[in-house]
C-alpha positions, -999 to 999 in steps of 0.1 A, spaced: -698 -204 893 -670 -187 912 -641 -174 891 -610 -197 892 -580 -184 910 -549 -183 888 -514 -178 902 -484 -169 881 -452 -177 899 -416 -171 890 -390 -197 903 -355 -208 895 -353 -241 875 -353 -273 894 -319 -280 881 -307 -248 898 -324 -256 931 -360 -244 923 -359 -217 949 -368 -180 949 -405 -182 941 -422 -148 935 -459 -144 926 -465 -120 897 -496 -103 910 -493 -75 885 -492 -97 854 -517 -86 827 -529 -99 793 -523 -134 805 -526 -162 780 -520 -199 780 -519 -222 749 -518 -260 751 -514 -284 722 -518 -321 720 -489 -326 697 -467 -296 704 -453 -275 732 -473 -254 755 -468 -216 758 -476 -187 781 -476 -150 775 -481 -119 797 -472 -83 803 -458 -64 833 -451 -28 840 -414 -24 833 -408 -2 863 -426 -24 888 -406 -42 916 -418 -76 904 -403 -73 869 -366 -79 878 -376 -114 890 -382 -124 854 -348 -134 839 -348 -146 803 -335 -182 799 -328 -183 836 -362 -185 854 -393 -206 851 -429 -196 851 -453 -219 870 -491 -213 865 -517 -229 888 -554 -229 885 -573 -233 918 -541 -246 934 -533 -272 907 -502 -265 885 -512 -267 848 -480 -252 833 -443 -249 839 -420 -235 814 -388 -214 808 -389 -177 801 -377 -177 764 -385 -143 751 -391 -107 761 -400 -73 745 -396 -40 763 -416 -10 750 -405 24 765 -420 58 761 -416 90 782 -445 80 804 -446 42 803 -424 11 802 -442 -22 793 -426 -56 792 -440 -85 773 -428 -120 782 -433 -155 769 -425 -189 783 -423 -224 766 -428 -256 785 -402 -283 789 -413 -302 758 -404 -270 739 -370 -269 757 -363 -303 743 -365 -288 708 -333 -270 718 -315 -301 728 -298 -321 701 -280 -355 697 -246 -343 707 -214 -358 691 -204 -388 710 -240 -396 722 -253 -432 719 -283 -430 696 -287 -465 681 -315 -487 693 -325 -523 682 -359 -536 692 -362 -512 721 -396 -501 734 -405 -467 719 -412 -452 753 -377 -463 765 -362 -447 734 -379 -414 743 -367 -416 779 -331 -425 769 -329 -396 745 -339 -372 773 -316 -388 799 -287 -388 775 -292 -350 769 -294 -343 806 -259 -358 812 -244 -327 797 -269 -302 811 -296 -313 835 -332 -300 830 -347 -318 860 -369 -340 839 -378 -374 854 -383 -403 830 -402 -432 847 -407 -465 829 -439 -465 809 -435 -493 783 -460 -495 754 -451 -529 741 -441 -515 707 -405 -520 699 -386 -500 673 -352 -499 656 -337 -464 654 -303 -449 645 -301 -411 650 -275 -387 636 -257 -360 656 -274 -327 654 -310 -340 654 -334 -323 678 -344 -344 708 -379 -330 709 -385 -335 672 -372 -370 673 -396 -380 701 -424 -362 683 -418 -382 651 -415 -414 671 -450 -407 685 -464 -400 651 -455 -434 637 -482 -460 631 -490 -474 666 -472 -444 682 -481 -424 713 -489 -390 728 -465 -374 752 -456 -343 772 -435 -331 801 -458 -324 830 -456 -293 853 -439 -315 878 -412 -322 851 -421 -358 845 -421 -374 811 -457 -386 804 -464 -411 776 -499 -422 767 -504 -452 745 -522 -457 722 -534 -421 728 -541 -395 754 -575 -386 767 -609 -400 775 -644 -399 760 -667 -375 779 -703 -383 769 -718 -363 798 -703 -330 786 -716 -316 753 -703 -285 735 -733 -270 718 -734 -237 698 -760 -214 714 -758 -231 747 -723 -233 762 -705 -223 729 -706 -186 720 -684 -185 688 -674 -211 662 -649 -212 635 -647 -243 611 -620 -247 585 -611 -273 560 -577 -268 541 -569 -289 511 -532 -285 517 -535 -308 548 -552 -336 528 -536 -363 506 -546 -398 497 -514 -406 478 -481 -397 493 -444 -402 485 -424 -404 517 -386 -399 517 -359 -403 543 -324 -391 548 -317 -384 512 -330 -393 477 -318 -429 479 -310 -438 515 -334 -453 523 -354 -455 491 -386 -435 492 -419 -453 496 -454 -445 485 -487 -449 503 -521 -447 485 -556 -448 498 -584 -455 473 -601 -421 467 -637 -413 470 -656 -385 453 -627 -361 460 -605 -379 436 -567 -383 439 -547 -357 459 -509 -363 460 -482 -349 482 -445 -353 489 -436 -357 526 -405 -368 544 -382 -368 574 -345 -364 569 -337 -380 603 -351 -414 589 -321 -436 580 -336 -471 576 -364 -487 555 -382 -499 587 -383 -464 600 -395 -450 567 -424 -475 565 -435 -467 600 -434 -429 594 -452 -433 560 -479 -455 575 -486 -429 602 -485 -400 578 -511 -415 554 -535 -424 583 -536 -387 593 -534 -371 558 -561 -392 541 -590 -381 565 -610 -351 554 -613 -337 589 -626 -302 597 -607 -281 623 -630 -264 648 -622 -235 670 -649 -230 696 -651 -203 723 -669 -214 754 -694 -194 774 -676 -182 806 -682 -204 836 -691 -235 817 -657 -251 815 -631 -267 838 -601 -289 828 -619 -319 842 -647 -317 816 -626 -313 784 -588 -314 781 -561 -324 756 -568 -357 739 -604 -360 752 -632 -369 728 -663 -347 732 -696 -343 715 -700 -312 693 -733 -298 681 -736 -269 657 -768 -259 640 -763 -228 618 -770 -224 581 -753 -250 560 -737 -266 591 -758 -293 607 -731 -309 629 -736 -335 656 -703 -354 659 -677 -367 683 -643 -349 679 -610 -348 698 -596 -319 717 -562 -311 702 -557 -276 717 -568 -254 746 -562 -217 748 -570 -197 780 -571 -159 782 -573 -146 817 -588 -112 823 -578 -85 847 -603 -96 873 -596 -133 868 -623 -141 843 -612 -167 818 -621 -171 781 -615 -206 769 -611 -217 733 -609 -254 723 -593 -266 691 -610 -297 679 -605 -323 652 -574 -311 633 -548 -289 649 -543 -255 632 -506 -245 636 -497 -211 651 -475 -190 629 -444 -193 651 -448 -231 650 -450 -230 612 -419 -209 610 -402 -232 635 -411 -262 612 -395 -245 582 -364 -238 603 -363 -274 614 -364 -286 578 -336 -262 568 -315 -274 598 -319 -310 586 -306 -300 552 -276 -283 568 -267 -316 584 -269 -337 552 
């Protein structure tokens, strides 16, 4: 199988005209990370003294990545690191997609953020549109009704990206992202297809496997709280335990202000928490994968025969990581079953919780 052709292009944001495209032919250590329920990220290095490097402006330029002519990522340059010695100057850059940019947009004072029996997809679109009145991002929000209506009242200071994410995690929620064409995409009831014709099998097209189960992610009895200790009153959800016995946890969301919201969030939380689900990280043999055979949200068959593991199961793709070598070869790792957070995301979650406390 011929190697795929990747192009890393730098361009001005659509909201600033979208012009000035420059291909980064000298980009090295290229990596892409996609997540079903989180933002996508890209990272790469450039020689600091190369003529292409000045085209990369932190916070001001976008990175567009295409694979065989199809754009699979668009994001804003959000971080850089310059390392200089007497003989070398190396720049390390990262970019976050537009779902990630929405984490940095908040309900601004004066915004309308109250909804009564509004389709959940329309709420997501309205939150984005309202934010773009004060500062356009170029995101289009076509109508994609789900038929599920919600009541919501949001406080000033709440993160737009986090609010939409929490809305999607409710019982009967949805998956979503912002496409490389900067279009809000909503999948209801969930993203992805079942691909019975493509099987991931250790020893055939899978070279490496990591399987983890963490008890901290499991609970069959939860107490779920909202804005504060009494408003709305916390609720509990319990699933009859099996041989594992009772595992309890406290969870919550300080942006929840009504009992109806709280119940929806608690129902969604217990559905996810009460399933003992392994997380698999599988590295595929080069040349055996394309985005059309397994992508975010798809359900695939996984076979692992090794020692105590005798696995033949259907599992969902929740993350895709692509490392691109210097000659264009790609190493693809699929995250399956339960998503394992990256450290920056875990730290970001802690920061989000502290921010919510500051607004109380």
